[in-house]
C-alpha angles and dihedrals in degrees: 000000000000118000134207121228087259096056095110091044091054092051094046092050099052100273113165099220123211138165114266123171090335093312131109103232138164112259090186143341128229090283090067133228097280094052092043089053092049095044091052090053094046103033116352147283134221116216128192103219096162089126088077117102117253122195121185112210125188147140131081102304097042094109093049090052093048092047088056101045101033131061097223127082102257090184089068092065118101121193107282096035137100138194139204109234145169130234097218132192127220092271095057094255125127123258084182143325118242148170123242119205124190105208098177138334093292107030131067128176122209117197116199135178117281093232092054102040097107092041091049092048092051090048091053091048090050091052098039095129093150113077097185099071135078128221119185130184106233095170095110095043101050137046127220126207132182117215107189135173148060098292099041098095089061089055093050092047090057094046097045091036092204120084091202089064091061110092115264117267111279134076116275095026117128140186140190118236134165129250123178089344092304130109112263115194113203122189131180093233137108149148102244107074090244113148089215102056138146138181119201130204119196135161111263092246091070099031099100092044091052093045093052092042091055092050093044094051090038096058092089089050094046094245110166137181112263130202134216093270095067090038087061096046091047093052091047091052088050091049093238119155126244121203109248090032112046095010131042122030123359128221091272092055094254126130116257109233115238092237089060089082119073092229090065089086089069099027097057125065129183093190115154086235089070093058108181116355137169111286095006097132094046092045091051090055090050091049093052090054090044090058092047092051093046090050090048093240124148110278135180091216089215095139100024107034095154140018138198114258134172120246131199113209113211096183126081107269142059128261112227134200112286098020117133124255119208139184101205105307095340118101106225099178143276141302112257098183133003142169145143115257134195118218139185119249126225125223094236144336127276137052094304094054116125132209112248136197094255117104134201135196133217139170116238135181142178116219139189101225142159107302093232092060110124133219110259093031114139115234141177128223119208102219124173094327093316131101115230119200119224148149135228109248135187094235143327101230137025121221099182096093105062146225088041134049099225126209116246109210132181112258130200093219129242120290113248115259123238110279119242127207119259095252092055091048092051093049091047091051093051092048093049092045092054091047092049092047093052092047096048097039103036111020107035137065107228113210100162103131095214097057136080134175108228120222118270094255091052091052094047093050092054091066097046124110099288086066105102095016129113127232107173112168140162137199106246116197094197089058094056096276090294124156101248116201123215092207133049122236092043102109093103097050093046087055089050090052091051090050091049090053091048094050094044091049088052091050095050096037092235139117106232131055131176107193102166095091111103101210142018089250091055091046089058093045090050091053093047091049092048092050091052090047090051091049090055098039094111096047118043097155102067128062111292116262118224130211108297098215134355129194119208146145116284113252091229091053096054100284118156116256094224090062093055134089084241087062135024096336093062101104099031105063127074125241111254110242092217104043094029087220132102108300095252128146114195122216109253114236131221117264092222093049120018089191091070130067118247099235097190092056091041091058090054093050093048090051092047100043103026095206121209092217131030116195120197123185139086142206091219099050126164101156139036115271116249096250098150093044093053091043088060091049096052096041087072091059122094093219103042117206122226109262108215126182117202099203096173094133098037102034091116091055097060106131144068096312094058121004140330100202100191093049087052094051110267116154098199132016123195130179154146117267098212108058110068092346117084099239139102120264106299140111138238139201121205134181142158100223114150122233112254094031127109090244091057086065087064090057090049089052090049088055091051091048091051089052128043092354101067113355136044104167105031096192100267095195092062089046088063089050091049091056092056090044089053091052089050093049094048090048104038103013101101093055090046094049093051091050093047094055092043090050093048092052092046091048093050092047092048093048090051090050089053089059101261123135112245123197122223139051112323089201088063093045089262091281143040095186137051092280130095119184119206119198108214097177133276114321093349097107096092093049094047093046090054091048091052091050090055085055092051097257114122119206135143126241114238135191115234122221087269098053124096097222149329093287091056093047116157097187147061117220111212134178131195099201101098096045089045087060088052090057106265115152135189096283091049092054089049088056090047090053088058092053091049091052089055090052100041103035104021096034092223127159107239097154093125092049090051093051090049090048091049090053089071091066110057106123121081116238133200093043137084108314114258091242089062100035096048094082092047095049090047090056091049093049092048094059097048108095 
């Protein structure tokens, strides 16, 4: 049998060695398979997977070769990325499944299954049509480890000793670090379903040193070595295929089609860049049937008769490979893999749920069954003369809430509560509303940076008569360019709209305002739609073209949701032919400060990709955006992109203390009017396009998209409130802005003094906006935010650029804008920092002290003084029935 470099280590440390695919490998250690499985899920496991085959591929025609012999689109890989793929045959079956890693521009690494390495190699040699490339078997010269589990990133950070050398957040990313003067390749991949997962590639000479270093550092995190037994149960729980079980030949001796496995959707590409490749025709036929089956349309099932699906067994017993699966009297197929797994329980559901010591058990299977079998369908497994009851499920674990892979169990549902009569419900609602209002307005410190309490007069105006009315109108050229209303009784509100536009134009220092959008998200969507409309203005007969390429801030690095394909941009950007994803280029960030854009790298990307639209703006924003610098970059281009600034979170800071976007060169500004601005919840679009220019056509299309394109009733009550808010901002805004930024800097400095970790550039006082970001430690953000809320301080937890997701948030995002309006100054925020230290670090209950402290700040500032506004608010209150 073949042996890995660690063979002696495994034996001397209690490894139970068995034969696997011609290799002597540990099936378990003294801890046992169950405990190794559980420890991986709770802390982390280290796996020796050096038996896998590793082929290094390089030279000029490497991509052409890979496009031909693999099912994925190798051209889509950038250096530092990897892909799951299939080595298909002409019939659309799998010779093997594999992982392709692009290490740098020249070198790619293909990892294949140990049992298939020789077969794969011979297949590649048989299909080596491209003479100008080099493939080399590196399996005997390198070692491969899998480091999987919630605590494993902490171990790597200590070993590599440079957080920038850990692959960027996101599955399939990879990086190249150094260990003991040798190249260490680290990828965010694995075979366990863990959201925090890494695979490591190291020359054999340093393999044992690295292995022992990981376990030595990992002791305090309870990282243990794990054998092949738990690796198999972990992959089954994750629903991942194993060649010889879910791929290859089925029990009846027939080939399992590639599209029978769920991962085929990501592993197979029909990109034009692939041209002709092995198995293309057969895979296309499978894919067509796959779509018919998924859409529940009649299908012959000639090319995809069965598919792999997960099963939960509710009876006592375990389904094993080859056992029959029935639905009543109908034979659906056979079990391909099955086991019983233990899992950790959580104390509750939701983002603030915590893993507890209690464990559960369940029997799980994967089965190759009739392709029209549906999720939720009850089934029976014939096992050793017994009939086991089960159900087809979507999956057994969820990996989308890091750092844990969480069990997904069948639930019976909650019993319906006793119904109350309408009168009781109404009284209860009013009582709870009053209680919530008192708590939020009088007892708590609100530090959520996207919220603002409007002044009393703004709030009262939003519920006056225009609320609930319509005021649709349109500029009609044939009627002398007059705003023509579609409803009577709208003269007043149209005047209000004109005044809002005038005041907002004054605030921005621009000429054109569209104020009929009712949120920042809708403002962005309106702009995107108008730009697409403008792009297609000369050709309305053919299919509409979308934006070719868009540059924006990455969502995980503070980018605003409404500027993402996940949000408002979704239907307005093309699919990139190479990556087969939305044609988005993210701003690169600086290594020394991930909250700032790397301008040198940005210039290269703009020159390379020539985007049609560049979107600045973030939801996690500590510094001004580089508007003027990017303006200079794009002014050298023949086809200049539109430079848009989504200022949703900093709209109320426009001015000399922060940024003046139009003076700096922005084409379009969008934003929400209720975050740092003084208004109710609405949106706004601003630009400085001159009448008679081509760009002014874009503004006209923005107006058409606002109405009738996206809004009919644009919430006329809040429009009234926005007008008063605009008056307030233009009158008191400068003083407010100056105080906000001064308060934020004082708050950040005080928090730092109290021993808390503050994100951002210390040379800039950690912040140049209203936001202060507190780093509470990996995945502690949710817990600390909840603890602060119990102490009457409201914040929101936030993932940093180094976190895998919202549930693993390391940070709290805070903003000083609302409490600044209630009169807090620098010294007050310093006192607040002391209270927060007691809550976060000392874990004290200071809820009563916070409520008493909040009681000092009741009267709204930076608005009409109460002595003058009192008579106006009295009039408004008197007329509301």
